C-alpha positions in Angstrom: 94.8 89.7 77.9 98.4 89.1 77.4 100.8 90.0 74.6 102.2 87.2 72.5 106.0 87.3 72.8 106.4 83.9 71.1 106.7 85.4 67.6 109.3 83.8 65.3 112.8 85.1 65.9 114.3 87.6 63.5 116.3 85.9 60.8 119.6 87.0 59.4 117.8 87.8 56.1 115.7 90.3 57.9 118.9 92.1 59.0 120.5 91.9 55.6 122.9 89.2 56.7 123.6 86.2 54.6 123.2 83.2 57.0 123.7 79.6 55.8 120.4 77.8 55.9 121.8 74.3 55.9 123.2 72.7 59.0 126.9 71.8 59.2 127.6 68.5 57.5 129.5 65.8 59.3 133.1 65.5 57.9 132.4 62.1 56.4 129.1 63.3 54.9 130.8 66.4 53.4 133.4 64.1 51.8 130.8 61.9 50.3 128.8 64.9 48.9 132.0 66.3 47.4 132.8 63.0 45.7 129.3 62.8 44.2 129.6 66.4 42.8 133.1 65.9 41.4 132.1 62.7 39.7 129.5 64.5 37.5 131.5 67.5 36.4 133.6 67.4 33.2 135.5 70.6 33.9 137.3 71.7 37.0 134.9 73.3 39.6 136.0 76.0 42.0 135.9 75.8 45.8 133.3 78.6 45.8 131.0 76.7 43.5 131.3 73.6 45.7 130.6 75.7 48.8 127.4 77.0 47.2 126.3 73.5 46.2 127.0 72.0 49.6 125.9 75.1 51.6 129.1 74.8 53.6 131.8 77.5 54.3 134.3 77.7 51.5 137.3 77.4 53.8 135.9 74.1 55.1 135.3 72.8 51.6 138.9 73.7 50.6 140.3 71.9 53.6 138.2 68.8 52.9 139.3 68.7 49.3 143.0 68.8 50.3 142.3 66.1 52.8 140.5 63.9 50.2 143.4 64.4 47.7 145.9 63.3 50.3 143.9 60.2 51.3 143.5 59.1 47.7 147.2 59.5 47.1 148.1 57.7 50.3 146.1 54.6 49.4 147.4 54.6 45.8 143.9 55.0 44.4 143.2 54.9 40.7 141.5 58.3 41.1 143.6 61.4 41.5 141.9 64.5 43.0 143.8 67.7 42.2 143.5 71.4 41.6 144.0 72.3 37.9 142.7 75.0 35.5 141.3 77.1 38.4 139.3 74.4 40.0 139.1 70.9 41.4 138.4 67.7 39.5 138.9 64.0 39.7 141.2 62.4 37.2 142.4 58.8 36.5 146.0 58.3 37.5 148.5 58.4 34.5 149.8 54.9 35.1 146.3 53.5 34.5 145.8 55.4 31.3 146.4 52.3 29.0 143.4 50.5 30.7 141.2 53.5 30.4 142.1 54.0 26.7 141.4 50.3 26.0 137.9 50.6 27.5 136.9 53.9 26.0 138.7 53.9 22.7 138.8 50.2 22.0 142.2 50.5 20.4 141.3 53.5 18.2 143.4 56.1 20.1 142.9 59.7 19.5 146.2 61.2 20.6 147.9 64.3 19.3 150.6 63.6 16.8 154.3 64.2 17.5 154.2 67.2 15.3 151.2 68.6 17.1 152.8 68.1 20.5 156.0 69.9 19.4 154.0 72.7 18.0 151.9 73.0 21.1 155.1 73.1 23.2 156.4 76.0 21.2 153.1 78.0 21.6 153.0 77.2 25.4 156.5 78.4 26.1 156.6 81.5 23.8 153.0 82.7 23.9 151.7 84.9 22.6 153.5 83.8 19.5 152.9 84.1 15.7 152.5 81.2 13.4 155.7 82.3 11.6 157.8 82.0 14.8 156.4 78.6 15.5 157.4 77.6 12.0 160.9 79.0 12.6 161.4 76.6 15.6 159.9 73.6 14.0 161.5 74.1 10.6 158.3 73.3 8.7 155.0 74.8 7.7 152.6 74.5 10.7 149.4 75.7 9.2 147.7 72.3 9.3 148.8 71.4 12.8 147.9 74.8 14.2 144.4 74.3 12.8 144.2 70.9 14.5 145.3 72.4 17.9 142.7 75.2 17.5 140.0 72.7 16.6 140.8 70.7 19.8 140.5 73.8 21.9 144.2 73.7 23.0 145.3 77.0 21.5 143.4 80.2 20.5 144.0 83.5 18.8 145.4 86.0 21.3 145.7 89.3 19.4 148.2 90.6 16.9 151.9 91.1 16.9 152.7 94.9 17.3 155.6 94.7 14.8 154.3 92.5 12.0 150.6 92.7 12.6 150.4 88.9 12.3 147.9 87.0 14.5 149.4 85.6 17.7 148.4 82.4 19.5 148.3 81.3 23.1 147.2 78.2 25.0 143.8 77.8 26.6 142.3 76.8 30.0 141.7 73.4 28.5 145.4 73.1 27.8 146.1 73.6 31.5 143.4 71.2 32.5 144.7 68.5 30.2 148.2 68.8 31.7 146.8 69.0 35.3 148.4 72.5 35.8 147.1 75.4 37.8 148.9 78.1 35.7 151.6 78.5 33.0 154.1 79.0 35.8 153.8 75.3 36.6 155.2 74.3 33.2 158.5 72.4 33.4 161.9 73.9 32.4 162.0 74.4 28.6 165.7 73.6 28.2 165.6 69.8 27.8 162.5 70.0 25.5 163.1 72.7 23.0 166.8 73.8 23.2 166.4 76.1 20.2 163.4 78.1 21.4 165.5 81.0 22.7 166.7 81.9 19.2 163.2 82.7 18.0 163.6 86.4 18.5 166.9 86.4 16.6 165.0 85.0 13.6 162.3 87.7 13.5 164.0 89.9 10.9 165.1 87.0 8.6 161.6 85.6 8.5 160.4 88.7 6.6 162.8 88.0 3.8 162.6 84.2 3.8 160.3 82.9 1.0 159.3 79.8 3.0 157.7 81.8 5.7 156.5 84.9 3.8 153.0 83.6 3.3 152.7 82.9 7.1 153.1 86.7 7.7 150.4 87.6 5.1 152.7 88.2 2.1 152.1 86.7 -1.3 153.0 83.0 -1.4 156.0 81.9 -3.4 155.5 80.3 -6.8 156.0 76.8 -5.4 154.9 76.9 -1.8 155.8 74.2 0.6 153.1 71.8 1.5 153.7 70.1 4.8 150.6 68.6 6.2 152.5 67.4 9.2 149.5 65.6 10.7 149.7 63.1 7.9 153.3 62.2 8.2 154.3 59.1 9.9 156.6 60.9 12.3 153.9 63.4 13.2 
């Protein structure tokens, strides 16, 4: 009688060690798998999520993503792979946008108005910022356009102002994603875009006494309140 020493070897799981169960993919195969995954997501996906899906080390996935992005850029592909909003996603290159819009929208474009873009810029560079301060920079009532930006998920309520108690607003992760940014630190210099934004703080006290903006701070509206539905103006 002999002892059976051919028992199955002890696995990492038995020792409490997390061992990858999938074999290492060939470099080309990993690239193809990542392409397939990135084509089906509609929001940026993190390296960690992709590593779990492919059962490959995160550092290898990250390295392959960077390599794929460089390859697409080098051959001037219509697809742009980049890191934005905390993860990776495939985008169409900006210069091909007219063709994409023509196919998807058939001429019925759904762009933000000029007024909405200007308002969004103020929020982005001064966040968290109150509606009254945004109005001070734009020089018009921004109630309607702020509602539009919130409805599109580009801005959100971010608390209250410690001095006035007014609601403050900030941009969202979707805002970063739409611009292809990783963080707010990647925003371009404000100077050429909104030269008057630095005077917002100087207007704080005057706003509390200015009838046009009293209702934005929660005070009673004037007898003949301004009505600027900027989204309906031809310049907005």
